[in-house]
MARBA-3410 file (N, C-alpha, C, O; in Angstrom, 1 decimal):
148
-72.1,-27.1,68.6,-72.8,-25.9,68.3,-73.9,-25.7,69.4,-74.5,-26.7,69.8 ~ -74.1,-24.5,69.8,-75.0,-24.2,70.9,-76.4,-24.3,70.3,-76.7,-24.2,69.1 ~ -77.4,-24.5,71.2,-78.8,-24.6,70.8,-79.3,-23.3,70.2,-80.0,-23.3,69.3 ~ -78.8,-22.2,70.7,-79.1,-20.9,70.2,-78.6,-20.7,68.8,-79.4,-20.3,67.9 ~ -77.4,-21.1,68.5,-76.9,-21.0,67.1,-77.6,-22.0,66.2,-77.9,-21.7,65.0
-77.9,-23.2,66.6,-78.7,-24.2,65.8,-80.0,-23.6,65.4,-80.4,-23.7,64.3 ~ -80.7,-23.0,66.4,-82.0,-22.4,66.1,-81.9,-21.3,65.0,-82.7,-21.3,64.0 ~ -80.9,-20.4,65.2,-80.7,-19.4,64.2,-80.3,-19.9,62.8,-80.8,-19.4,61.8 ~ -79.5,-21.0,62.8,-79.1,-21.6,61.5,-80.4,-22.2,60.8,-80.5,-22.0,59.6 ~ -81.2,-22.9,61.6,-82.4,-23.4,61.0,-83.4,-22.4,60.5,-84.0,-22.5,59.5
-83.5,-21.3,61.3,-84.4,-20.2,60.9,-83.9,-19.5,59.6,-84.7,-19.3,58.7 ~ -82.6,-19.3,59.5,-82.0,-18.7,58.3,-82.2,-19.6,57.1,-82.5,-19.1,56.0 ~ -82.0,-20.9,57.3,-82.1,-21.8,56.2,-83.6,-21.8,55.7,-83.8,-21.9,54.5 ~ -84.5,-21.9,56.6,-85.9,-21.8,56.3,-86.3,-20.5,55.5,-87.0,-20.6,54.5 ~ -85.8,-19.4,56.0,-86.0,-18.1,55.3,-85.4,-18.1,53.9,-86.0,-17.5,53.0
-84.3,-18.7,53.8,-83.6,-18.8,52.5,-84.5,-19.6,51.5,-84.6,-19.1,50.3 ~ -85.1,-20.7,51.9,-85.9,-21.5,51.0,-87.2,-20.7,50.7,-87.6,-20.7,49.5 ~ -87.8,-20.1,51.6,-89.0,-19.3,51.4,-88.7,-18.1,50.4,-89.5,-17.9,49.5 ~ -87.6,-17.5,50.6,-87.2,-16.4,49.7,-87.0,-16.9,48.3,-87.4,-16.2,47.4 ~ -86.3,-18.0,48.2,-86.0,-18.5,46.9,-87.3,-18.9,46.1,-87.4,-18.6,44.9
-88.2,-19.5,46.8,-89.5,-19.8,46.2,-90.3,-18.5,45.8,-90.8,-18.4,44.7 ~ -90.3,-17.6,46.7,-91.0,-16.3,46.5,-90.5,-15.5,45.3,-91.2,-14.9,44.6 ~ -89.2,-15.6,45.1,-88.6,-14.8,44.0,-88.2,-15.7,42.8,-87.5,-15.3,41.9 ~ -88.8,-16.9,42.7,-88.7,-17.7,41.5,-87.4,-18.5,41.3,-87.3,-19.1,40.3 ~ -86.5,-18.5,42.3,-85.3,-19.2,42.1,-85.6,-20.7,42.1,-85.0,-21.5,41.4
-86.5,-21.1,42.9,-87.0,-22.5,43.0,-88.5,-22.5,43.0,-89.1,-22.0,43.9 ~ -89.1,-23.1,42.0,-90.6,-23.2,42.0,-91.0,-24.5,42.5,-90.3,-25.5,42.2 ~ -92.1,-24.6,43.2,-92.5,-25.9,43.7,-92.8,-26.9,42.5,-92.5,-28.1,42.6 ~ -93.3,-26.3,41.4,-93.6,-27.2,40.2,-92.3,-27.7,39.6,-92.2,-28.9,39.3 ~ -91.3,-26.9,39.5,-90.0,-27.3,39.0,-89.4,-28.4,39.9,-88.8,-29.3,39.4
-89.5,-28.2,41.2,-89.0,-29.1,42.1,-89.7,-30.5,41.9,-89.0,-31.5,41.9 ~ -91.0,-30.4,41.8,-91.8,-31.6,41.6,-91.4,-32.3,40.3,-91.3,-33.6,40.3 ~ -91.2,-31.6,39.2,-90.8,-32.2,38.0,-89.5,-32.9,38.1,-89.3,-33.9,37.5 ~ -88.5,-32.3,38.8,-87.2,-32.8,38.9,-87.2,-34.2,39.6,-86.4,-35.0,39.4 ~ -88.2,-34.3,40.6,-88.2,-35.5,41.4,-89.1,-36.6,40.9,-89.1,-37.7,41.5
-90.0,-36.4,39.9,-91.0,-37.4,39.5,-90.3,-38.5,38.8,-90.6,-39.7,39.1 ~ -89.4,-38.2,37.9,-88.8,-39.3,37.0,-87.5,-39.7,37.6,-87.1,-39.3,38.7 ~ -86.8,-40.6,36.8,-85.5,-41.1,37.3,-84.4,-40.0,37.2,-83.5,-40.0,37.9 ~ -84.6,-39.1,36.2,-83.6,-38.0,36.0,-84.2,-36.7,36.1,-85.5,-36.6,36.3 ~ -83.4,-35.6,36.1,-84.0,-34.3,36.2,-84.5,-33.8,34.8,-83.9,-34.2,33.8
-85.5,-33.0,34.8,-86.0,-32.4,33.6,-85.6,-31.0,33.5,-85.5,-30.3,34.5 ~ -85.2,-30.6,32.3,-84.8,-29.2,32.1,-86.0,-28.4,31.6,-86.8,-28.9,30.9 ~ -86.1,-27.1,32.0,-87.1,-26.3,31.6,-86.5,-25.0,30.9,-85.4,-24.6,31.3 ~ -87.2,-24.5,29.9,-86.7,-23.3,29.2,-87.8,-22.4,29.1,-88.9,-22.7,28.5 ~ -87.6,-21.1,29.5,-88.6,-20.1,29.4,-88.8,-19.8,27.9,-87.9,-19.5,27.2
-90.1,-19.9,27.4,-90.4,-19.7,26.0,-91.7,-18.9,25.9,-92.2,-18.5,26.9 ~ -92.1,-18.7,24.7,-93.3,-18.0,24.4,-94.2,-18.9,23.5,-93.7,-19.6,22.6 ~ -95.5,-18.9,23.8,-96.4,-19.6,22.9,-97.3,-18.6,22.3,-98.0,-17.8,23.0 ~ -97.2,-18.5,21.0,-98.1,-17.6,20.2,-99.2,-18.4,19.5,-98.9,-19.4,18.8 ~ -100.4,-18.0,19.7,-101.5,-18.6,19.0,-102.2,-17.6,18.1,-102.7,-16.6,18.6
-102.3,-17.9,16.8,-102.9,-17.0,15.8,-104.2,-17.7,15.3,-104.2,-18.8,15.0 ~ -105.2,-16.9,15.3,-106.5,-17.3,14.8,-106.8,-16.7,13.5,-107.0,-15.4,13.4 ~ -106.9,-17.5,12.4,-107.1,-17.0,11.1,-108.5,-17.3,10.6,-108.9,-18.4,10.4 ~ -109.3,-16.3,10.6,-110.7,-16.4,10.0,-110.6,-16.8,8.6,-109.8,-16.4,7.8 ~ -111.5,-17.7,8.1,-111.5,-18.2,6.8,-112.4,-17.5,5.8,-112.3,-17.6,4.6
-113.4,-16.7,6.3,-114.3,-16.0,5.5,-113.6,-14.8,4.8,-113.0,-14.0,5.5 ~ -113.8,-14.6,3.5,-113.3,-13.4,2.8,-114.3,-13.0,1.7,-115.2,-13.7,1.5 ~ -114.1,-11.9,1.1,-115.1,-11.4,0.1,-115.5,-12.4,-1.0,-116.6,-12.3,-1.5 ~ -114.5,-13.2,-1.4,-114.8,-14.1,-2.5,-115.3,-15.5,-2.0,-115.6,-16.4,-2.8 ~ -115.5,-15.7,-0.7,-116.0,-17.0,-0.2,-115.2,-17.3,1.1,-115.3,-16.6,2.1
-114.6,-18.5,1.0,-113.8,-19.0,2.2,-112.4,-19.4,1.8,-112.2,-19.9,0.6 ~ -111.5,-19.3,2.6,-110.1,-19.8,2.4,-110.3,-21.3,2.4,-110.8,-21.9,3.3 ~ -109.9,-21.9,1.3,-110.0,-23.4,1.1,-108.9,-24.1,1.9,-107.9,-23.5,2.3 ~ -109.1,-25.4,2.0,-108.0,-26.3,2.6,-106.7,-26.2,1.8,-105.6,-26.1,2.3 ~ -106.9,-26.2,0.5,-105.7,-26.1,-0.4,-105.0,-24.8,-0.3,-103.8,-24.8,-0.2
-105.8,-23.7,-0.2,-105.1,-22.4,0.0,-104.4,-22.3,1.3,-103.3,-21.7,1.4 ~ -105.0,-22.9,2.4,-104.4,-22.9,3.7,-103.1,-23.7,3.7,-102.1,-23.3,4.2 ~ -103.1,-24.9,3.1,-101.9,-25.7,3.0,-100.8,-25.0,2.3,-99.7,-25.1,2.7 ~ -101.2,-24.4,1.2,-100.2,-23.6,0.4,-99.6,-22.5,1.3,-98.4,-22.2,1.3 ~ -100.5,-21.8,2.0,-100.1,-20.7,2.9,-99.1,-21.2,3.9,-98.1,-20.6,4.2
-99.4,-22.3,4.5,-98.6,-22.9,5.5,-97.2,-23.3,4.9,-96.1,-23.0,5.5 ~ -97.2,-23.9,3.8,-96.0,-24.3,3.1,-95.1,-23.1,2.7,-93.9,-23.2,2.8 ~ -95.7,-22.1,2.1,-95.0,-21.0,1.6,-94.6,-19.9,2.6,-93.6,-19.2,2.4 ~ -95.5,-19.7,3.6,-95.3,-18.5,4.4,-95.0,-18.9,5.9,-94.1,-18.3,6.5 ~ -95.6,-19.9,6.4,-95.4,-20.2,7.9,-94.3,-21.1,8.1,-93.3,-20.8,8.9
-94.3,-22.3,7.5,-93.2,-23.3,7.8,-91.8,-22.8,7.5,-90.9,-23.1,8.3 ~ -91.5,-22.0,6.5,-90.2,-21.5,6.3,-89.7,-20.6,7.5,-88.5,-20.6,7.8 ~ -90.6,-20.0,8.1,-90.3,-19.1,9.3,-90.2,-19.8,10.6,-89.4,-19.4,11.5 ~ -90.9,-21.0,10.7,-90.8,-21.8,11.9,-90.7,-23.3,11.6,-91.7,-24.0,11.8 ~ -89.6,-23.7,11.0,-89.4,-25.1,10.6,-89.3,-26.0,11.8,-89.5,-27.2,11.6
-88.9,-25.6,13.0,-88.7,-26.5,14.1,-89.9,-27.2,14.6,-90.0,-28.4,14.7 ~ -91.0,-26.4,14.8,-92.2,-26.9,15.3,-93.4,-25.9,15.2,-93.2,-24.7,15.4 ~ -94.5,-26.5,14.9,-95.8,-25.7,15.0,-96.9,-26.7,15.0,-96.8,-27.8,14.6 ~ -98.1,-26.2,15.4,-99.3,-27.0,15.4,-100.4,-26.2,14.8,-100.5,-25.0,15.1 ~ -101.3,-26.9,14.1,-102.4,-26.3,13.4,-103.6,-27.1,13.7,-103.6,-28.3,13.7
-104.7,-26.4,13.9,-106.0,-27.1,14.0,-107.1,-26.2,13.5,-107.0,-25.0,13.4 ~ -108.3,-26.9,13.1,-109.4,-26.1,12.7,-110.3,-25.8,13.9,-110.4,-26.6,14.8 ~ -111.0,-24.7,13.8,-111.9,-24.3,14.9,-113.1,-23.6,14.4,-113.2,-23.3,13.2 ~ -114.1,-23.4,15.2,-115.3,-22.7,14.9,-115.2,-21.3,15.7,-115.5,-21.3,16.9 ~ -114.9,-20.2,15.0,-114.7,-19.0,15.6,-116.0,-18.1,15.7,-116.9,-18.2,15.0
-115.9,-17.2,16.7,-117.0,-16.2,16.9,-116.3,-14.9,17.1,-115.2,-14.8,17.8 ~ -116.8,-13.8,16.6,-116.3,-12.5,16.8,-117.4,-11.4,16.6,-118.3,-11.7,15.9 ~ -117.2,-10.3,17.2,-118.1,-9.2,17.1,-117.6,-8.1,16.2,-116.4,-7.7,16.3 ~ -118.4,-7.7,15.2,-117.9,-6.7,14.3,-118.2,-5.3,14.8,-118.7,-5.1,15.9 ~ -117.9,-4.3,14.0,-118.0,-2.9,14.4,-119.4,-2.5,14.6,-119.7,-1.5,15.3
-120.4,-3.2,14.0,-121.8,-2.9,14.2,-122.4,-3.8,15.4,-123.6,-3.9,15.6 ~ -121.5,-4.4,16.2,-121.8,-5.2,17.4,-122.6,-6.5,17.0,-123.3,-7.0,17.9 ~ -122.5,-6.9,15.8,-123.1,-8.2,15.5,-122.1,-9.3,15.8,-120.9,-9.2,15.6 ~ -122.7,-10.5,16.3,-121.9,-11.6,16.5,-121.8,-12.4,15.2,-122.8,-12.8,14.6 ~ -120.6,-12.7,14.8,-120.3,-13.4,13.5,-119.7,-14.7,13.9,-119.0,-14.9,14.8
-120.0,-15.7,13.1,-119.5,-17.1,13.2,-118.8,-17.4,11.9,-119.3,-17.2,10.8 ~ -117.6,-18.0,12.0,-116.9,-18.4,10.8,-115.9,-19.5,11.1,-115.3,-19.5,12.2 ~ -115.6,-20.4,10.2,-114.6,-21.4,10.4,-113.2,-20.7,10.5,-113.0,-19.6,9.9 ~ -112.4,-21.2,11.3,-111.1,-20.6,11.6,-110.0,-21.6,11.6,-110.2,-22.8,12.0 ~ -108.8,-21.2,11.2,-107.6,-22.0,11.4,-106.8,-21.4,12.6,-106.7,-20.2,12.7
-106.3,-22.3,13.5,-105.5,-21.9,14.6,-104.1,-22.4,14.4,-103.9,-23.6,14.1 ~ -103.2,-21.5,14.6,-101.7,-21.9,14.5,-101.1,-21.6,15.8,-101.2,-20.5,16.3 ~ -100.4,-22.5,16.4,-99.7,-22.3,17.6,-98.2,-22.6,17.4,-97.8,-23.6,16.8 ~ -97.4,-21.6,17.8,-95.9,-21.7,17.6,-95.3,-21.5,19.0,-95.6,-20.4,19.6 ~ -94.5,-22.4,19.5,-93.8,-22.2,20.7,-92.3,-21.9,20.4,-91.7,-22.7,19.6
-91.8,-20.9,20.9,-90.4,-20.4,20.5,-89.7,-19.6,21.6,-90.4,-19.2,22.6 ~ -88.5,-19.4,21.5,-87.7,-18.6,22.4,-88.2,-17.1,22.2,-88.5,-16.8,21.1 ~ -88.2,-16.3,23.3,-88.6,-14.9,23.1,-87.5,-14.1,22.4,-86.6,-13.7,23.0 ~ -87.7,-14.0,21.1,-86.7,-13.3,20.3,-87.4,-12.3,19.3,-88.5,-12.6,18.9 ~ -86.7,-11.2,19.1,-87.3,-10.2,18.1,-87.5,-10.8,16.7,-88.4,-10.5,16.0
-86.6,-11.7,16.3,-86.7,-12.4,15.0,-88.0,-13.2,14.9,-88.6,-13.2,13.8 ~ -88.4,-13.9,16.0,-89.7,-14.6,16.0,-90.9,-13.7,15.9,-91.8,-14.0,15.2 ~ -90.8,-12.6,16.6,-91.9,-11.6,16.6,-92.0,-11.0,15.2,-93.1,-10.9,14.7 ~ -90.9,-10.7,14.5,-90.9,-10.2,13.2,-91.5,-11.2,12.2,-92.3,-10.9,11.3 ~ -91.2,-12.5,12.4,-91.7,-13.6,11.5,-93.2,-13.7,11.7,-93.9,-13.9,10.7
-93.7,-13.6,12.9,-95.1,-13.7,13.2,-95.9,-12.5,12.6,-97.0,-12.7,12.0 ~ -95.3,-11.3,12.7,-95.9,-10.1,12.1,-96.0,-10.3,10.6,-97.0,-9.9,10.0 ~ -95.0,-10.8,10.0,-95.0,-11.0,8.5,-96.0,-12.1,8.1,-96.7,-11.9,7.1 ~ -96.2,-13.1,8.9,-97.2,-14.1,8.7,-98.6,-13.5,8.7,-99.4,-13.7,7.8 ~ -98.9,-12.7,9.7,-100.2,-12.0,9.9,-100.4,-11.1,8.7,-101.5,-11.1,8.1
-99.4,-10.3,8.4,-99.5,-9.3,7.3,-99.8,-10.0,6.0,-100.7,-9.5,5.2 ~ -99.2,-11.1,5.7,-99.4,-11.8,4.4,-100.8,-12.5,4.4,-101.4,-12.5,3.3 ~ -101.2,-13.0,5.5,-102.6,-13.6,5.5,-103.6,-12.5,5.3,-104.5,-12.7,4.5 ~ -103.5,-11.4,6.0,-104.4,-10.3,5.8,-104.4,-9.8,4.3,-105.5,-9.6,3.8 ~ -103.2,-9.7,3.7,-103.1,-9.2,2.3,-103.7,-10.3,1.4,-104.5,-9.9,0.5
-103.3,-11.5,1.5,-103.7,-12.6,0.6,-105.2,-12.9,0.6,-105.8,-13.2,-0.4 ~ -105.8,-12.8,1.8,-107.2,-13.2,1.9,-108.1,-12.1,2.4,-109.2,-12.3,2.9 ~ -107.7,-10.8,2.2,-108.5,-9.6,2.5,-109.1,-9.7,3.9,-110.4,-9.5,4.0 ~ -108.3,-9.9,4.9,-108.8,-10.0,6.2,-108.6,-8.7,7.0,-107.6,-8.0,6.8 ~ -109.5,-8.3,7.8,-109.4,-7.1,8.7,-108.3,-7.3,9.7,-107.5,-6.4,10.0
-108.2,-8.5,10.3,-107.3,-8.8,11.3,-107.1,-10.3,11.5,-107.8,-11.1,10.9 ~ -106.1,-10.6,12.3,-105.8,-12.0,12.8,-105.7,-11.8,14.3,-104.9,-11.0,14.8 ~ -106.5,-12.6,15.0,-106.5,-12.6,16.4,-105.2,-13.3,16.9,-104.8,-14.4,16.5 ~ -104.5,-12.7,17.9,-103.2,-13.1,18.3,-103.1,-13.2,19.8,-103.4,-12.2,20.5 ~ -102.8,-14.4,20.4,-102.7,-14.5,21.8,-101.3,-15.0,22.1,-100.8,-15.9,21.5
-100.7,-14.4,23.2,-99.4,-14.8,23.6,-99.4,-15.2,25.1,-99.9,-14.5,25.9 ~ -98.7,-16.3,25.3,-98.5,-16.8,26.7,-97.0,-17.0,27.0,-96.3,-17.4,26.1 ~ -96.6,-16.8,28.2,-95.3,-17.2,28.6,-95.4,-18.7,29.1,-96.3,-19.0,29.9 ~ -94.5,-19.5,28.6,-94.6,-21.0,28.9,-93.2,-21.5,29.3,-92.2,-20.8,29.0 ~ -93.1,-22.6,29.8,-91.9,-23.3,30.1,-91.9,-24.6,29.3,-92.8,-25.5,29.5
-90.9,-24.8,28.4,-90.8,-26.0,27.6,-90.0,-27.0,28.5,-88.9,-26.7,28.9 ~ -90.5,-28.2,28.6,-89.9,-29.2,29.5,-89.3,-30.2,28.6,-90.0,-30.8,27.7 ~ -88.0,-30.5,28.7,-87.4,-31.5,27.9,-87.1,-32.7,28.8,-86.5,-33.7,28.4
END
């Protein structure tokens, strides 16, 4: 092979790698993950939904027992594979611009991006609002990669 052809081959190979990285075919992070351990790791594009449930309602506060019942009856049947829950100290601004503080439950569910999961989350939010007289449930969604 001539020196001229070798240079063009190397240039094209380099451009192919840069293009693949730029368009997401190969991410540096994914490449690093595959080479860290003894075997390759698989990644799956998923969605992480985090719901913030304020505990204050007209009759007082959502109790631990009420929350555990809500999880068992409403949440877990819709997401039996995996979910995480923790308690938090929430802050929010009301329509009169007052800062309010209230204990909060946070629920995080990681799942495939599917309409059925969205419908299940909407049903969970609607039931919590109905059951505990809430104005809203704060909902945050992130795109994530689940690594196996």
